[in-house]
N, C-alpha and C positions, 0 to 999 in steps of 0.2 A: 505494501500499500505505499510506503513511504517512497519508493522509487517510482510509482505511478504518479503521485503528488509531485514530485520534483519535476518530472516531464511536465506535468502541466503547468507548474510554477514557471519553467522555463519557456513555455509558450506564451503564457499571461504575462510576463513581468515587463516585457518591452513596452506592452499596448497599455497596461495600467499596473503601475508600480504596487499600489496599496494591494489590491486584489492578486497578484503575483506573489507578494510576500506573505500574505495571507494564506495561500495554497500553501507554500514552502512551508510555513510555521506548521501546517496541519501533519505536512510531510514529517516534521522533526516531532512532532507528537507521535505519530504513528511510531516512529523508529524509538523514541522514548518508552512509548508502552510496551514495545518486544524487548528492551533491555530491562524492563522492570520485571517482567514475564519471565526472564532469564534467572535474574538474581532479584529478591526482595529489596525493599527500599534498606537502607542503612544510614547510620550516623555519618559515615565518610561522605554518602552522596549529598548531606547537607551542607557539610563543611568545604567539599569542591564546589559546589556549586554557588555558595555565598561567597565565596573570593573570587571566582571566575564573574558572577555577575556582578559583584561590585566593581571590579577592574574594566569590563566592558561597558557598563553604563556610565561610571565614571568618564572614561574617554569620550563616548558619543556624546556626553553631556557638557563637557568642559573643552573639547578639541576646537581651537580657533581655524582650523583648517576645514572643519565640516560645515557647511551651510545648507540649511533644510529652510525652504522658500515657503514652507507651512508648517505649522507646529505639529499638524497631524503625522507628518513625514516623520518627525523626530521621534514621535510617539510610537508609531508602528514600528521604526528601527529598534526602538529600546526594547519594545515588548518581543521582538524578533530574536533580538540579541539576548532576552533572558531565557528565552525558549532553547535555543540552539546552545547555551551556556550550560543549562541543565541536563542536554542530551550528551554533550561532551564529559561532564562531569560524571555521570550516570555509568557511561562507558568506561571511563578511567577506574572508578570504583569496581565496576565488574572484572576488570582485568587484573586489579590490585588483590581481589580476593579468590579469584581464580584464573591464574595464570596459563592461558593455553592459546594456540595460535588462532582460534577461533576468535576469542575476546581480544587479543592484540589486533586482528586485522579491523576489527569493528572500532577499536580505540584509536588505531592511526588512521581508519577513513572519517571518523567523527571529528578528529582534530583537523584534519584537511580541509571538511567541509566548514568548521569554524574559520579557520584561516583564508580560504576561500572567498567566504562573507564579508570577512574583514576587509578583505580587497576590493570587494564588488562595493561596500560601502564606501570607500575610499574612490573608488572609478566614478560612481554616481554623485556623491556628496562633497567631495574634496574640493576647495576652492584652488588646490595646486593639480594641474591635469597633465598626465604624462600618459604616452600611449601604451607604456608597458603594464599598466595597472589592470587592465582588463585581461591583459593576456596572463598575467601571474593568476588571476581569479580563475579563469578556465583551466589553466595547468593546474591547479589544486583541485578544482571541482570535479574534473571526469576520473582522475584516481579514486577521490572520494567515491562517487558513486560505485563506480567500478569494484572498490574494495567491499562496499556494503552489499552489492548483488553477489559477489563470490561467498561472502559469509553465509549465504543461504544454502551453500552445497559444502562449505568446510565443516566437518564433524566437530561437535564440542570435545 
């Protein structure tokens, strides 16, 4: 479901950023649910998520280089950042509790997705435009999706 929603987000985001981001967020929620189905919630999930959320929200809220033409865009980006931060944090926690190739691929893929979205944020909203920003985004995004897809067939 997460992979299908990522595809739909890709199709939609260039036409309507808010709807595309919402579809991607739903995809991350689908991935997150699958991570919780693999391993129950733990205190480490909350600790990792708290620190990562604080860092990402602080970056978005205070960066002088990010320009949002509408307050709603900034709110959408912050909500999205919270969701993907929790997704990566849970994947990391799962790997720490159960170290295997399956969880490692999910953790690396979730990290690549988070970093890809960071570069997407910079490419779309930075007042410093560089042609390489969107290239880095895609160079991280496709391996992230590939890893998440491969995790479906790699045994735990």
